[in-house]
MIZALO-639662 format. One record per residue (C-alpha): residue in one letter; x, y, z. Coordinates in steps of 0.25 Angstrom, whole numbers, plus 5000, padded with zeros to 4 digits. Layout:
% MIZALO-639662
aXYZ;...
***
This chain:
% MIZALO-639662
m486849715009;p485249795008;v484849845021;l483149825022;l482549915033;f481249895039;l480450015044;i479249955051;d478150055054;t477850025070;s476850135071;a475550115078;s474650125064;m475449995060;n474449905069;q473249935060;r472749815053;t472549795039;h471449705033;l472249585032;g472249585049;t473849615050;t474249755054;y475149835047;l476249805055;d476149665053;i476149685038;a477449775040;k478149655046;g477549545036;a478049635026;v479549635030;e479549475032;t479049475018;f480149575013;m481049495019;k480649365012;l480449414998;r481949495001;g482549355006;r482349294991;d483449364985;p484749314988;a485449454991;s484549465003;r485549385011;g486149515015;d485049595018;r484949675033;y483649705039;m483249805048;l481849845055;v481549985060;n480150035067;f479550175070;e480250165083;d481250255088;v482650235087;p483450135090;f482050055095;g481450075080;i482650005075;k482449865076;a483249785066;g484549855063;w485949815058;k486349715068;e485049645069;s484749495064;h483649465055;a482949395067;t483049525073;f482549585062;m481249505063;t481049495076;e481049645077;l480049645066;r478949555071;n479049625085;l478549765078;q477549825084;a476749955079;t476650055091;g477250185087;l477250305077;t477350315064;t478850385064;i479250365052;g480150465050;q481050425062;s480950285059;l481550305044;r482650395051;t483050275059;a482950175048;f483750285039;d484850305052;l484950145053;l485350125038;n486450245038;l487150205054;n488150125046;r488450195033;l489350285040;v490150175045;t490450105033;g490550235025;i489550195014;d488950335011;n490550375008;y490150525013;g490950635002;q491550524994;g490450494983;r489250404982;n489550254981;p488450184977;f489250044980;f489250104994;l487850054999;e486850005008;p485549985002;a484550005013;i482949965010;i482050035019;i480549975021;t479550045028;i478349995031;s477250095036;d475650125036;g475850245031;n475150325041;k475450465046;l476850485053;t476650495067;s477750535078;s477750605091;s477850735085;g476650715078;v476050655064;q476850695051;d476450705038;e477750695031;l478950585034;h480150665041;l481450605045;p482150645058;l483350755054;t484250705066;t484750565066;p485750525075;l486650465064;p487950515060;g488250565047;s486850585044;e487150715040;l488050675029;t486650635020;k485550735019;e484450625019;p484350495029;f484450395019;r485450345010;w485650324996;d485450164997;q484250165007;r482950145001;l481550175009;f480250095005;a478950105013;l477850005013;v476550085017;l475549975021;r474150035018;i473349905019;p471949935022;g471249875035;n470249825026;a470249735014;s470149815001;v468949754993;e469649824979;p470849774973;e472249794974;p472949874963;l473749804955;g475249864950;g476349924961;v476149974973;p476150134975;p476850214984;d476250264997;d475850414999;s476350405014;p477550505019;i478650385018;t478550375002;p479250505001;m480550455008;c480450315001;e480550404989;v481750474994;t482650364997;g482250294983;g481050194988;r479750204988;s478450174997;y477150064994;s475850074997;v475349945003;f473949915002;s473949765002;q474749635005;r475049604991;m475649754989;l476349725002;n477049604995;q477149684981;c477949794989;l478849704998;e479249624983;s479549754978;l480349794991;v481249674989;q481649714975;k482049854980;i483149804988;q484349844979;s485749894982;g485950034976;v485850174979;v484850294976;i485250404966;n484450524962;f484650544947;e484250694942;k484350734927;t485150854924;g485250934912;p484250914899;d483550794896;p483950704886;p483550724872;p482150634869;l482050514862;e481450494850;g479950484850;k479950564863;i479450694867;h480550774877;i479850824889;c480450944896;f479750914911;v480450834923;q480450684920;p480350574931;w481750524925;h482350664927;c482450624943;c482650494949;h482750424962;k483250284960;l484250194965;i485450124957;y485649984960;v487149954966;r487349794963;p488249724970;n489449644966;p489049494963;k490349454969;t490249534980;g489149574983;v489549724986;p489349834976;i490649884969;g490850024964;h491950124960;w491450264959;p490450344969;i489350444966;p489950594969;e489350674980;a488650804977;f489750904983;w491350914979;p491950874993;d492750984999;q493950955007;n493851065015;s492351045018;p492150995033;t490850915030;l490250835019;p488950895013;p487650815014;r487350725003;s485950674999;a485550535000;h485450504986;p486350564975;h485850664966;v486350614953;r486250694939;f486050624926;s486350714913;c485450674900;l486650704891;d487050574884;a488450544888;e489250404883;p489450314894;m490950304896;v491650164903;i493050144904;d493850004905;k494349994920;v493650114924;p492750064935;f491350104935;d490050084942;k488650044936;y487250064943;e485950024938;l484750124941;e483550094947;p482250094935;s481950234935;p481250344926;l482650374924;t483150244920;q481950214910;y482150344904;i483650314901;l483150184895;e482150234885;r483250314879;k483950184876;s485450234875;p486250144883;h487550214875;t487150344882;c487350384896;w486850504905;q488050574915;v487750574929;f488250684939;v488150734954;c488050874958;n489050954963;s489950834963;a491050904954;k491951024960;y491451114948;s490151064944;d488851074948;l488350954941;g489550874943;q490350774935;p489750644929;f489950514937;g489250414928;y488150394918;l486650354918;k486750234906;a485650144902;s486049984900;t486349934888;a485249844888;l484349964891;n483749904906;c484349984915;v485150114918;n486450134925;l487250234932;f488650224929;v489450294940;m491050324934;p492150404939;y491650554942;n491850634930;y491850504922;p491950574907;v493350634912;l493950534919;l493650414910;p494350464897;l495450494906;l495650344911;d495450294896;d496450364891;l497350324904;i497150184900;k497150184884;v498050284881;h498950304892;k499150164897;f498950204912;k500250314910;p499650444911;t500250564906;i500250694912;k499050744904;w498150634908;r498550644923;q498250804921;s496950754915;f496650674927;e497050764938;n495950854932;y494950754933;l495150724945;k495050874951;t493550864946;m493250734954;p492850714967;p493850674977;y493050564980;y493050474968;i494750464969;g494550344977;s493550274966;l494550354956;r495850274962;k495150134962;a494750144947;l496050184944;r496750064951;i495749974944;m496150034930;g497650014934;a498050154936;p498150184952;n499250294953;l498450404944;l497750464960;a498650504970;d498550434983;n498250564991;m497050614984;e496050674993;y494650624995;g493950754996;l493650755010;s493950835021;y494650765034;s493450835043;v492350755034;v493250615034;s493350635049;y491950675051;l491550555043;k492350455051;k491650515063;l490350495058;s490750355054;q491150325070;q489950395075;s489050305065;k489650175069;i489250205086;e487950265082;y487750115074;d488250055086;r487450125095;l486150105086;i486449955084;a486449925100;l485150005102;i484449915091;g483549825097;k483249885111;k481749905115;l481250035117;p481150075132;p479750085139;e479150225139;a479150285155;g477750335151;i477150475146;k477450585153;v476450685158;r476650825153;w476350945157;r475651055149;g476151175156;g474851195164;g473851235152;i472451215154;s472051075149;l470951055138;a469951005148;q470051125155;r469951225143;r468551305142;d468351285127;f468651135130;i467551135140;q466551215131;q466751125119;l466551005127;q465351055134;s464751085119;l465150925114;t464450885125;g463450975131;e463650955146;a464551045152;p465850955156;a466250955171;l467551055173;p468850995174;m469450975187;e470851075188;l471951015183;n473451015187;p474251025176;k475450985183;e474750845191;f475150755180;q476550815178;g477650715177;f476750595177;h476850485167;l475850385159;a476350255158;l476450175146;l475850035143;n477049935146;k476849845133;g477949735138;l477149715152;k476149595148;p474549625150;q473949585164;s472549565157;f471949485171;r472249605177;n472149735168;p471049725161;y471649845152;d472649755147;i471649665140;p471649675124;r470249695118;s470549565111;h470749495124;l469549525132;l468849405131;d469849335133;q470249385145;l468749375149;s468849215147;r470149225156;m469349305166;r468249205167;r469149085168;n469849135179;l468649185186;l467849045184;n469048965187;t469048965202;s469848825203;v471048905201;c471649035209;n472549105200;l471849185190;r472449165175;g472449295166;q473049215155;d472949085149;s474148995149;d474349005136;q474349155136;l475249155148;h476449065138;s476149115124;v477349185119;p477349255105;i477849195094;a479049295092;q479449275107;m479449125107;g480749065108;n481349205115;y482049135127;q483249245129;d482149365131;f481349285141;l482649255149;k483349385148;a481849445153;a481949325165;p482349375178;q483649345182;p483749205190;l484149185204;r485649145207;d485748985209;a485748945222;d486948845220;p487848915211;e488648795207;q487448705201;p487548725186;k486748825180;r485648775171;l485448825158;h484048845153;t483448755140;f482348875139;g481348845126;n482148705122;p482148575132;f483148515124;k484248625125;l485348595134;d486648655136;k487748575130;k488848625141;g488048615153;m487448475151;m488048335152;i488248235140;d487048155142;e488048025142;a487747935154;d489147905156;e489748045155;f488448095164;v488748005176;t490148015176;g490048185177;p490948265173;q492148195183;n492448085174;k492148105159;g493148025153;k492647895159;r491247835159;p490747735170;g489747665159;d490947605152;s491347475148;n492347475160;n491347505171;m489947455165;p489747315159;g489147315145;g489547465143;g489547505129;p490047625121;k489847755123;r488347795118;r488147935110;r487348045114;c486148025109;m484748105107;s483848095119;p482548005115;l481648105120;l482248205108;r482048075097;l480748085092;g479647985090;r480247895101;a479947885114;y480947885124;t481047755133;p481947725145;p483147625141;v482947495147;t484047415152;p484347295143;p484347165150;a485647115146;s486347225153;p486747205169;r486147275179;p486747395184;t487447395198;a487147465210;g487447595209;e487747595194;i486747695184;c486547625172;i487147695160;e486047675150;t484947725158;m485747865160;r486147875144;h484647875142;v484347965154;f485348075150;c484848095137;l483348135140;p483148285139;f482048315149;y482248205160;l483148105165;a482747945171;l483947905179;t483647755184;i484647715196;a484447565198;s485147455208;p484847305208;t484847275223;g484447415229;l485047535233;s486147555243;n486947665249;k488047665239;h487047665227;a486147795234;e487347855234;c487847825220;i486347875215;s486448015223;i487748035218;v487148035202;i486048105207;k486848215214;y487548215199;l486348225194;q485848345201;n487048435197;v486748415180;p486248525174;f484748515170;i484248405178;y483348375191;i483148255197;l481748225202;k481348115212;p481547985211;a480547885210;l480947765218;f481947785231;t482347705241;s482647745256;m483947735256;c484047835245;t483147925247;s483948005257;s485048015246;f484148075235;l482948155243;p484048275246;l484448275230;l482848285226;a482448395236;h482648515227;c482148435213;s481248485203;l479948405203;s479248465191;w479148335183;c479448195184;c479548065177;t479547925179;a480447815175;t480447675177;c481547585180;g481947445170;p481247305177;l482647245181;l482947345191;k482747315206;h482747445212;c482747565205;f482347725204;t482047835195;v482847975195;l482248065187;i483148175181;v482448305173;v483148405166;k482948555172;s482148645165;
***
């Protein structure tokens, strides 16, 4: 699962505009999105993890780390602003520490136990910068320097801040402000001459000097191809050069293939998706059980190869590892020799106990088709072990003799102790699991083992601490403190300054006033608070230069518009304008809103907001919009008053349907009572009307009718219904359209506190003599 970390330059120089009309920061954001689209075409991109770091201080510079989602990554990318300095050294250290934070917890580096290429966490760091001077609080730097001190536990075990599966690539934007008349050069993109280029080459990456949008797209396509699972190794030649081929002259000078700094591809297993290996690359020291500490290792192992032709050795049932080399001058030279049946042995210096060069642990060999060069990793000192294992299988039939055991024990003395675990697994695969004793030591002292366990625990604590800090905003600065210079003479009071100023102006300047150096001691200069909204109608300095004409138009409109007493400093559309990135961000608005007052009536059911969506309803708190269940209430859910026993002509229960207002292309018409149905008796509520009423999302019309007039009993019944409706959440009861004098005293106390924000009328059927309409609207 590769990790793709984007390090975006957010210095103030990224605000410069190109001839395309966009700033460098806008181009960097677009490049990241284009890269993600190109990478998304590969099916292997499903396991990618994206991180985002800018040039701010730790931890505010980490915008997206190990726990942040893809949505958070995109949001933080769009919100980047170029306001700081070019502190690329500190930011690179932050990026490497973020990647290395979890390595000691997982034990992926395997300190003191050999380097396992199949234990890797490939990471690609893509830096997008403008290549300007490196500025920091201490001044301008000519070279790139990474801080030596870091809070990361266990950083002293590796000399460099990066690891062998981490590579750095830099996109240096050189797009000019004016369009160039000359045609763009064809071919590859050249490397840049900025200070970050040597750092890229050390990690196994490279830099790109981008002069146009076409070159940027070409670089992004190249970077997508660079995402490979592998580790970087330094290959160096040892001993004499091989004999020259026929027809070629031998050159004694240093050739490019003598020393290469390239990647070896570690292919994952097609079945499991995880690389599988058996043998490590040896350490550059012999482990001492009496040593209390481990010597620091280099990030990239130095592997030496001998140009003496040797015969490749492979035995059945003995596992080996095979890694393909990245194309380089070394692979080109080996392929030109066209000798796929010979190999060059590889060594690690100081890996053996009594030899400086060490014993061979594998070999370089061209493939049979001569299309690539492979690194075969074998058991340590395999020319001695493989013949012994071949005799054990073919001659002794897995029944070793005393002489064979003596030879095998002599070999174990020359093998580093950390190979015992790998050798035991290989012997188990062969079918000889009892050749090694179970109590053999692995070569590390007790103090080293306990120290590594302690580092793992500290790394876990630091990991949790840093994860908790990611996403917090930088606190606003209180101000700039005025420093006291110790009572020295100011520049304006120096005699040579006055004489030089007089020689330039030709006039004698006025003598400066006597200044008290301690007068402003302890003062703080206030900084501009970017969170405050500019008061352009109060402070003219808050008006941007590009908005001066618009502001004058507003001032003229306020001056001439005498009918309106209040001044409007902004247009109505500007008062409610919100950036597209902030639209729909209701949660932040609710968090920033003041705490609401407590309810005057705690027993009143609370209303949930329908912020942003008028159709959003709380299914737990709302009543089912069936008229029968609504009228009866929760006390009598099992019996409906409008069934066939209570109401003549009652039909089966209707299913809940969508509101007529929600049906596209259809206008809502109130239901008309069919002529065949009998008139409702006094005090009854029409069931059909109630069913349609409570499906409306915005307002509800409740028609209460009586053929002979309203009596006290009828008014009491109606009052009970309205009291019940008043307690239902999300409902306001507005003024009735018509009242009788008999029921006015019953309704007015109920409607005294109702909202009158808007109203709607409803008509009654022509068959009803006496009727009035009550409007019920959903509370907003």
